[in-house]
PAGUTOR-653472 format. One record per residue (C-alpha): x, y, z. Coordinates in nm, 4 decimals. Layout:
BEGIN
pt u->X; v->Y; w->Z
...
This chain:
BEGIN
pt u->-2.0299; v->-1.7143; w->-3.1361
pt u->-2.1116; v->-1.3852; w->-2.9661
pt u->-2.3363; v->-1.4175; w->-2.6623
pt u->-2.6841; v->-1.2680; w->-2.6730
pt u->-2.7777; v->-1.0954; w->-2.3486
pt u->-3.0807; v->-0.8677; w->-2.3474
pt u->-3.0084; v->-0.6985; w->-2.0156
pt u->-2.6602; v->-0.6567; w->-1.8679
pt u->-2.8217; v->-0.6688; w->-1.5232
pt u->-2.9241; v->-1.0300; w->-1.5897
pt u->-2.5660; v->-1.1476; w->-1.5383
pt u->-2.3418; v->-1.0955; w->-1.2389
pt u->-2.0148; v->-1.0536; w->-1.4311
pt u->-1.9695; v->-0.7838; w->-1.6957
pt u->-1.9917; v->-0.9642; w->-2.0335
pt u->-1.7132; v->-0.7687; w->-2.2043
pt u->-1.7540; v->-0.9498; w->-2.5349
pt u->-2.1117; v->-0.8179; w->-2.5501
pt u->-2.0673; v->-0.4553; w->-2.4453
pt u->-1.7139; v->-0.3941; w->-2.5745
pt u->-1.6206; v->-0.4505; w->-2.9365
pt u->-1.3034; v->-0.6324; w->-3.0383
pt u->-1.0133; v->-0.5964; w->-2.9903
pt u->-1.1331; v->-0.6216; w->-2.6307
pt u->-0.7956; v->-0.5615; w->-2.4564
pt u->-0.7273; v->-0.2423; w->-2.6463
pt u->-1.0813; v->-0.1087; w->-2.6194
pt u->-1.0987; v->-0.1769; w->-2.2452
pt u->-0.7868; v->0.0376; w->-2.2039
pt u->-0.9294; v->0.3173; w->-2.4181
pt u->-1.2662; v->0.3137; w->-2.2405
pt u->-1.1009; v->0.3112; w->-1.8995
pt u->-0.8815; v->0.6051; w->-1.9990
pt u->-1.1804; v->0.8124; w->-2.1078
pt u->-1.4047; v->0.7223; w->-1.8146
pt u->-1.1343; v->0.7560; w->-1.5507
pt u->-1.0730; v->1.1193; w->-1.6424
pt u->-1.4368; v->1.2021; w->-1.5741
pt u->-1.4107; v->1.0156; w->-1.2439
pt u->-1.1046; v->1.2242; w->-1.1518
pt u->-1.2863; v->1.5420; w->-1.2567
pt u->-1.5869; v->1.4619; w->-1.0398
pt u->-1.3683; v->1.3837; w->-0.7396
pt u->-1.1235; v->1.6734; w->-0.7761
pt u->-1.4030; v->1.9277; w->-0.8177
pt u->-1.6091; v->1.7780; w->-0.5320
pt u->-1.9198; v->1.7879; w->-0.7492
pt u->-2.2488; v->1.7528; w->-0.5612
pt u->-2.6223; v->1.8040; w->-0.6118
pt u->-2.5969; v->2.1800; w->-0.5594
pt u->-2.3657; v->2.2334; w->-0.8569
pt u->-2.4327; v->2.3278; w->-1.2174
pt u->-2.1678; v->2.1962; w->-1.4554
pt u->-2.0507; v->2.2553; w->-1.8108
pt u->-1.8973; v->1.9584; w->-1.9935
pt u->-1.6910; v->2.1180; w->-2.2703
pt u->-1.6759; v->1.9394; w->-2.5103
pt u->-1.9193; v->1.6566; w->-2.4408
pt u->-1.8944; v->1.4468; w->-2.7588
pt u->-2.1676; v->1.1816; w->-2.7432
pt u->-2.2516; v->1.2588; w->-2.3839
pt u->-2.1256; v->0.9717; w->-2.1688
pt u->-1.9139; v->1.2059; w->-1.9540
pt u->-2.2031; v->1.4465; w->-1.9097
pt u->-2.4145; v->1.1537; w->-1.7951
pt u->-2.1532; v->1.0461; w->-1.5416
pt u->-2.1291; v->1.4013; w->-1.4052
pt u->-2.5101; v->1.4249; w->-1.3875
pt u->-2.5229; v->1.1373; w->-1.1389
pt u->-2.3825; v->1.3787; w->-0.8800
pt u->-2.4593; v->1.7274; w->-1.0158
pt u->-2.7745; v->1.9358; w->-1.0025
pt u->-2.7562; v->2.0286; w->-1.3727
pt u->-2.5133; v->1.9510; w->-1.6555
pt u->-2.4797; v->2.1385; w->-1.9828
pt u->-2.3059; v->1.9234; w->-2.2416
pt u->-2.1565; v->2.1527; w->-2.5046
pt u->-2.0085; v->2.0559; w->-2.8387
pt u->-1.9423; v->2.2115; w->-3.1793
pt u->-2.0828; v->1.9154; w->-3.3724
pt u->-2.4614; v->1.8883; w->-3.3822
pt u->-2.4414; v->1.5214; w->-3.4884
pt u->-2.2587; v->1.4414; w->-3.1613
pt u->-2.5303; v->1.6217; w->-2.9692
pt u->-2.8057; v->1.4357; w->-3.1543
pt u->-2.6570; v->1.1041; w->-3.0447
pt u->-2.6014; v->1.2323; w->-2.6905
pt u->-2.9672; v->1.3337; w->-2.6653
pt u->-3.0696; v->0.9883; w->-2.7876
pt u->-2.8409; v->0.7952; w->-2.5532
pt u->-2.8752; v->1.0122; w->-2.2425
pt u->-3.2251; v->1.1570; w->-2.2267
pt u->-3.1892; v->1.2626; w->-1.8623
pt u->-3.3837; v->1.5406; w->-1.6918
pt u->-3.0784; v->1.7180; w->-1.5485
pt u->-2.8716; v->1.7186; w->-1.8710
pt u->-2.9105; v->1.9658; w->-2.1539
pt u->-2.7048; v->1.9174; w->-2.4708
pt u->-2.6300; v->2.2346; w->-2.6681
pt u->-2.3875; v->2.3761; w->-2.9184
pt u->-2.1556; v->2.6424; w->-2.7807
pt u->-2.3312; v->2.9070; w->-2.9901
pt u->-2.6775; v->2.8112; w->-2.8662
pt u->-2.5577; v->2.8166; w->-2.5054
pt u->-2.4163; v->3.1641; w->-2.5608
pt u->-2.7346; v->3.2920; w->-2.7289
pt u->-2.9582; v->3.1596; w->-2.4531
pt u->-2.7648; v->3.3677; w->-2.1984
pt u->-2.7949; v->3.0997; w->-1.9328
pt u->-2.6747; v->3.1661; w->-1.5803
pt u->-2.3018; v->3.1125; w->-1.5087
pt u->-2.2172; v->2.7689; w->-1.3733
pt u->-2.0334; v->2.6477; w->-1.0637
pt u->-1.7790; v->2.4288; w->-1.2387
pt u->-1.6432; v->2.3439; w->-1.5839
pt u->-1.5028; v->2.0092; w->-1.6960
pt u->-1.2953; v->2.0271; w->-2.0141
pt u->-1.1580; v->1.6869; w->-2.1138
pt u->-0.9683; v->1.6237; w->-2.4385
pt u->-1.0748; v->1.9520; w->-2.5944
pt u->-0.7953; v->2.2097; w->-2.5791
pt u->-0.5749; v->2.0128; w->-2.8156
pt u->-0.8407; v->2.0521; w->-3.0852
pt u->-0.8199; v->2.4318; w->-3.0655
pt u->-0.5626; v->2.6011; w->-3.2955
pt u->-0.2858; v->2.7786; w->-3.1054
pt u->-0.3965; v->3.1246; w->-3.2190
pt u->-0.7504; v->3.0631; w->-3.0889
pt u->-0.6544; v->2.9186; w->-2.7502
pt u->-0.6671; v->3.2412; w->-2.5484
pt u->-1.0075; v->3.3355; w->-2.6871
pt u->-1.1494; v->2.9884; w->-2.6185
pt u->-1.0294; v->2.9843; w->-2.2577
pt u->-1.1594; v->3.3378; w->-2.2006
pt u->-1.4959; v->3.2250; w->-2.3365
pt u->-1.5067; v->2.9218; w->-2.1062
pt u->-1.4058; v->3.1105; w->-1.7928
pt u->-1.6649; v->3.3786; w->-1.8688
pt u->-1.9299; v->3.1100; w->-1.8117
pt u->-1.8092; v->3.0471; w->-1.4537
pt u->-1.9530; v->3.2054; w->-1.1423
pt u->-1.7080; v->3.4096; w->-0.9307
pt u->-1.5133; v->3.1547; w->-0.7300
pt u->-1.5982; v->2.8786; w->-0.9783
pt u->-1.3662; v->2.5846; w->-1.0418
pt u->-1.2435; v->2.4086; w->-1.3540
pt u->-1.0853; v->2.0751; w->-1.4441
pt u->-0.8910; v->2.0289; w->-1.7687
pt u->-0.7058; v->1.7385; w->-1.9243
pt u->-0.4877; v->1.7740; w->-2.2309
pt u->-0.2087; v->1.5658; w->-2.3876
pt u->0.1280; v->1.7246; w->-2.3209
pt u->0.3385; v->1.8307; w->-2.6165
pt u->0.5728; v->2.0962; w->-2.7487
pt u->0.3090; v->2.3516; w->-2.8539
pt u->0.2717; v->2.2002; w->-3.1980
pt u->0.0145; v->1.9797; w->-3.3731
pt u->0.0279; v->1.6080; w->-3.3019
pt u->0.2670; v->1.4098; w->-3.5188
pt u->0.0100; v->1.1335; w->-3.5784
pt u->-0.3357; v->1.2662; w->-3.4847
pt u->-0.4620; v->1.5117; w->-3.7445
pt u->-0.7388; v->1.6317; w->-3.5096
pt u->-0.4929; v->1.7617; w->-3.2495
pt u->-0.4145; v->2.1143; w->-3.3675
pt u->-0.1912; v->2.2027; w->-3.0724
pt u->-0.0578; v->1.9991; w->-2.7791
pt u->0.0641; v->2.2523; w->-2.5190
pt u->0.3516; v->2.2300; w->-2.2717
pt u->0.3086; v->2.2770; w->-1.8954
pt u->0.4495; v->2.6308; w->-1.8966
pt u->0.2014; v->2.7331; w->-2.1670
pt u->-0.0877; v->2.5739; w->-1.9760
pt u->0.0062; v->2.7735; w->-1.6653
pt u->0.0363; v->3.0922; w->-1.8673
pt u->-0.3079; v->3.0373; w->-2.0201
pt u->-0.4946; v->2.9727; w->-1.6957
pt u->-0.3102; v->3.1664; w->-1.4240
pt u->-0.4915; v->3.4967; w->-1.4989
pt u->-0.8272; v->3.3342; w->-1.4216
pt u->-0.7716; v->3.1254; w->-1.1083
pt u->-0.6372; v->3.1624; w->-0.7560
pt u->-0.5017; v->2.8089; w->-0.7285
pt u->-0.3803; v->2.5669; w->-0.9958
pt u->-0.2814; v->2.2058; w->-0.9278
pt u->-0.1192; v->1.9997; w->-1.2028
pt u->-0.0918; v->1.6213; w->-1.2112
pt u->0.0776; v->1.4160; w->-1.4813
pt u->-0.0460; v->1.0726; w->-1.5866
pt u->-0.0150; v->0.8305; w->-1.8771
pt u->-0.3213; v->0.7003; w->-2.0618
pt u->-0.3720; v->0.4770; w->-2.3632
pt u->-0.5262; v->0.6943; w->-2.6331
pt u->-0.7553; v->0.6037; w->-2.9210
pt u->-0.4527; v->0.5257; w->-3.1394
pt u->-0.3410; v->0.2591; w->-2.8915
pt u->-0.0440; v->0.4730; w->-2.7915
pt u->0.0628; v->0.5574; w->-2.4378
pt u->0.0379; v->0.9325; w->-2.4118
pt u->0.1357; v->1.1699; w->-2.1302
pt u->-0.1502; v->1.3888; w->-2.0127
pt u->-0.1677; v->1.6970; w->-1.7974
pt u->-0.4570; v->1.7008; w->-1.5475
pt u->-0.5245; v->2.0524; w->-1.4236
pt u->-0.7511; v->2.1318; w->-1.1285
pt u->-0.8203; v->2.5033; w->-1.0854
pt u->-0.9956; v->2.6727; w->-0.7951
pt u->-1.1512; v->3.0098; w->-0.7417
pt u->-1.1914; v->3.2256; w->-1.0492
pt u->-1.0621; v->3.5739; w->-0.9697
């Protein structure tokens, strides 16, 4: 029988069978993979309470929330309004604003200090990649930084994930971002993805927009 705990703070040990649905082993791996990338982003970009951040794309907002614990202001952007509706419900925080990309553009908000872009580029068709990256970097202040993660591939759609329109190679990633940044650092890591497959990811930390 599943335990009934009203408040997670009432117990000293995380009750995984309450907060994580079965299969617990698999879902712990998936959750850790997602959350750890936001942790790496926050550390690599040295985010603090003076920084405004864009989380592109934010999904249901948990990454934006994590970034907001350190940042001055976070803009969680997504193309799907239903994701944003849930994000607003789950994370009604004073220093987070959830918007569609189009609304953010129309509001002509001030450029931000840093951009976090986790598990997004692979959803952009190859022919649209340059335009999307140009759009993102246009929202950065001069000298702004960016952190990107993307599953590595051979510049083709995923063989098993229909939502991944293009999984780029390292040389393509460098070609896409080099015109916009003074320094690019690439790390490679393996994460368990939502399909319970170990997948190789490229983690890109970029400093100083030209």
